MARFIZA-290647 format. One record per atom (N, C-alpha, C, O): z, x, y; residue in one letter. Coordinates in steps of 0.05 Angstrom, whole numbers, plus 5000, padded with zeros to 4 digits. Last residue first. Layout:
<recs>
ZXYA;...
</recs>
This chain:
<recs>
859632352296K;859432632306K;861732792296K;861933032303K;856331892252A;858731992265A;858332282274A;856932432261A;849831622268T;851631772250T;854031872266T;853831922290T;846931402307L;847231242283L;848931372263L;849631262242L;849231442375S;848231572351S;848731392327S;850731242326S;849331482446G;849231322422G;848031472399G;846131622402G;848931762493G;851131842475G;851131682449G;852731752431G;845931232524S;846731502528S;849131572511S;851231432513S;841930822481L;844330852498L;845031152500L;844731302481L;838030802445R;837130782472R;839530822492R;839130852516R;840430782396E;839131032403E;838131032432E;837431242443E;842230232395C;844030462396C;842730712407C;843830852425C;838129852389T;839529882414T;841030142417T;841030262438T;836129792338G;834429902358G;835729952385G;834530072403G;839929222320K;838329452312K;836429532334K;835229362348K;845629062361P;843028982349P;841429232343P;841429432357P;851829382341L;849829312361L;847329212347L;846829282324L;858529502331S;856129382320S;854329302343S;855229172362S;861530152344I;861329862349I;858729762337I;856829912333I;865930702326W;863330562328W;863730262335W;865830152333W;868231372330E;868731082335E;866030942337E;864131052349E;867031892330K;867531772304K;868131472306K;868631342286K;866532042384G;864332092366G;864631962338G;862631932324G;868531612436G;869331782413G;867131802393G;865931602386G;868031342485A;865731492473A;866631692452A;865431902450A;874731382508D;872031272511D;870031462497D;870431702497D;880431382464T;878731502484T;876031362485T;875131232466T;883131102424K;884631182448K;882931302470K;883831322493K;882130512385S;881230782394S;882630842420S;883130672436S;883430022364Q;885530212368Q;884630492377Q;886130682376Q;879729632350G;881029602375G;883229802380G;884829762398G;880929592279S;879129572302S;880829552327S;883129462327S;885030072243C;884229812252C;882329822275C;882130012290C;887330562231A;886230412209A;885130132217A;884429972200A;886731222262H;887830952259H;886330792237H;884330892227H;884031692268A;886931692274A;888231422272A;890531382279A;878631612255P;880031832243P;883131822247P;884631942231P;878030892251G;877131152260G;878831362247G;880431302229G;875830222233A;877630452232A;876330712241A;873930752239A;871829852281C;873129902255C;874730152257C;875030282278C;869929762333D;869829542314D;871229602287D;871829412273D;873229922396N;871729992372N;871829762352N;873629592353N;876029862443K;873929672438K;872229742413K;870129632410K;879630252458G;880729992450G;878629792443G;879329562438G;875130572500A;877730582488A;878730302483A;878730122500A;868330392483K;870430442503K;873130442488K;873330342466K;863330692443A;865430492445A;867430582467A;868130812469A;859431062433V;859130902457V;861430712462V;861430582483V;859631342384G;859731492409G;859431332434G;859131452456G;855430982339Y;857631162344Y;857431282372Y;855231322382Y;853830372315C;853130562337C;855530722344C;857530612354C;851230042260K;853630182271K;852630382291K;850830542286K;847129462270E;847529732261E;850029852273E;850929762295E;844428822250L;846228992266L;846429272254L;845829302230L;841528512215D;840328552242D;842128722260D;841528752284D;844628442169P;842428632168P;841128692196P;839728892199P;851428412168K;849128292180K;846828502181K;847228712193K;855328722144D;855328442138D;852728302148D;852028092138D;854929232165A;854229192137A;854028902129A;852628832110A;856829162217A;853929202213A;853129162184A;850929062179A;861728652220F;860928922218F;857928942212F;856728742202F;865628222258T;863228242242T;862228532243T;861828642265T;872828262252P;870328272267P;867928292248P;868228362224P;877627812227A;876128052222A;873528042238A;872027842237A;881927512276A;880127492253A;878427742251A;877927882271A;885027492320F;885527702301F;883827692276F;884227842257F;883427032346A;883127292360A;883427522341A;882327742346A;885026642311A;882126692315A;881626952328A;879627092323A;890426652319A;889426732293A;886426792295A;885426972282A;890726442371G;891626722366G;890526822339G;889827052337G;889025922363L;887426102380L;888126392375L;886426572375L;893325752332T;890625742321T;888825932337T;887226072325T;897625802367L;897625962342L;894825972330L;894026172320L;896125432406L;896325712413L;896225892388L;895026102388L;896424952376S;893925042388S;893925342395S;891925482390S;901824942365S;899924962343S;897225052354S;895925222341S;903924872416I;904525112402I;902525152379I;901725382374I;901824352428A;901224582445A;901724852430A;900025032431A;904224042388T;901324062389T;900524312406T;898624452398T;909624112402I;908724202376I;905624232376I;904624432365I;909523852452T;910324132450T;909324252423T;908224472423T;908223342438A;906423482456A;907023782454A;905123952454A;912623202407N;910023212395N;908023372412N;906423522401N;916623232448T;916723402424T;914023432411T;913223652403T;915022832483K;915023112493K;915123302469K;913823512470K;915722382451K;913022452459K;912822742469K;910922882464K;921222382445M;919622412421M;916822502430M;915622682417M;
</recs>
């Protein structure tokens, strides 16, 4: 019985952690101290939908001009290739 309870607890913990990993990311529109920065996201690290997909984390190339990530205001334009508008 104790092994069964421990197994259930372990599985529940993994499911909870997995759900947290798939929670909606924080977007620039939700926080006034963040801005959308286009052209600097690594492949698979974008924050929202792009031209060829509908979810975050699905970009296929590095520094895609239509892919963006949320960054603190004032940071984007200091990055090489960073833009506040889609390319």
